N, C-alpha and C positions, 0 to 999 in steps of 0.2 A: 726756878727753884735755888738757893742761894743754902750755900752749905759752907759753915766755919770752918777755919784751917788755922790752925797754931800757927807761929813760927817764931823761932828765938832769933833774936837779935842780940849784938853787944852793947853793950850800955851806951856806946860813943856814939854807934852807929843810930840807936833811935832814938838820942837826943839831937841830932841831922836831921831825921825824918821827920821827928815830929815840928821841928824848926822852918821845915819845907811845905810839910802841911798848912801849920799855921800861916805862913807866907801866903797860900797860893788858897788862904777859906777852903779849905777841903781835909777831909777825916784821913784820918793813919792809910786806913783801906782804901780809897781811891786812888791813895798815891802809891800804894803797893801796886792796885788793881791795873793802870795804867804804865809803872814801869814793869808792870809782866807784858804787858799787851805788846811795850816798844821793840823790848829785847825777842818775844817772839816775834816779831813782824821782822825786826833785822835776821833772825835768824832764817827765817823763812827765802829772802831773799840774798844771802848769805849764798854765792858760789852761784848766784843765777844776777849779775847787776843790771843784766837787759830790765829784769821785772820794775825796775825802781825807774815810778815815769819824770824821774828829775835826768837819770843817766839815759833812759831813751832819747827827751830832749837836746842833753849834750851831744848825744851821736847823731841824728839826723841834722843839726847845728854842724856838728863838723864835716860831715857826708856834703851837707849845700855849700859850706865854703870851699869845702875839698873839689867841687866842679867847675866853681866861680874862678877859682885861682888854682889850679895841679902843683904847679912850683916842680919843682927839678927832682923829688922823691928821695934825694940824696942828706942836705943838709938844712933841718927847718931854720935855723936862725937863718940859714943866709937865706930863704924862700921869703922868711918872714921882710929883713931890707932890701931884698927884689925888691916886693910887693910895697914898701911903704914909700921907695924912690919910684918905683913907678906910678904911685898917686900922684 
């Protein structure tokens, strides 16, 4: 089922919306739906960064690096210099 919703935009903003919709060969409705899906997706993961697959991947990589080269735990810049010199 689809329900129509009336939304008001300032004229200048609607010009931008129409320009982007035209550039992407989609309707206003499609553009607004996608924008809302994106926004709601961000809201769901806000405060829960581990829910984001890219964040999960970055954490995994950092964990693996810390096991391979634990460093001193004091100064990350010094650790990087030491690691580079050891290579």
